N, C-alpha and C positions, 0 to 999 in steps of 0.2 A: 449357217448367220455365222458371220464372222463377228468380229469387237476386234478396235484399234483405236488407243489411245492414244493421243499424242499432247504434247503441254504446249501451249500459244503466250503470246504473251503478257505478262501480266499472274502467270500461273492460271491462266484458264484453262482448263481440259475442254478436250473436241474428242469425243466419244461417236469415234466412224464406225457404220454399223453396217454392214453386208448381207443383202440376202433377208425373203419375208419372215418379217414377225408374226409367226401365228400361233395358237396354245400354247402348251409346252415351253416354246422358245422363246415366250414373255418371260416366264420366271428369268430363266439368264439372260435377258434384256434387263429387268425389274435389278438383279444381284448386278449387272455390270455400271448401272450407275448410278444403284448404291455403295459401291467398293469407292467411288472417287470421292464420296461424298464423306465412308469413315474413316479414307486414308488427307483428311482435311481438306479437302478439294471441294470447296463448296459454291463455286460458280462453271456449270456445267455449258457446253453446246453436245446439243446431239444431230450428228451431220447423218440426214436422211434421204443422202442424194441416191444410195445403191441400195432402197428399201425400194421395189415397188409396190409391196400388200402390208397392210398390215389388220389386226382382228381388233376386236374389245379386249382382248386379254393385253392387247399391246398398249390399248390405249388406257385402259386402269392400269397398269404399271406407268404408266406415263405423267396419270395424275397424281398417283402414291406417291411417286418417288419427289414429283413436285410441291406436294405438300410438305415431305419431311426437308426438301430444299428450303422450303420456306418457314420452316420453323425454327430450323438450325442459323434465318437469316441470309441463307445462302439463297442464290438464282439459278434457274435450267431453262433456256432453251431451244425451241429447233430451227435446225438450220437445213434448206432448200428440200422440203420432201417433193417429194414426185409427186407426178397428177394426181392419181390413185389414190394416192396419201392423202394430197393438201384435202381432198374432195371430201374425206372422211372425217377428216378435221374438222369441215366448216361443217359438215352435216348436225356432225354432235354434238356444234359452237363450242368445242375444245379450242380453236383458233381464238375463242372473245377472254380465254382463259391464261393461253400461254404465248409469250411471243413466238412470230417466227420469221423468221430472216432467209433471205435469198441470197446473202453473199456469207461467207468469214468473218469479213471486217466489220461489217452490220451487225451480226452475232456478235461478235468480240467488245464492238462500240458499246453492246449494249449495260456492257458491265461498268462502264465510266463513271 
């Protein structure tokens, strides 16, 4: 699993994740998301376009991080999850708690 963070317009962090987020990888995923918050960037787009699969630990990492962002007055949204990932988000009803966008423009517009 690889991470790359780019900074978009209005200082929005876009975390590009590549690979499956399973088991121990979820810890690294959570740390990477929290790092953005700790550097003062409280607006995060998590790009899941290249993530074919996630498990319950990855979902837990997303929920915990989402709550941290909300507590700090920030916001976290998901971008372009693949079909299998989107289905997991729907089955667990996480899609009702976190905003999911199909385009980077849409995701960044969520912070305006």
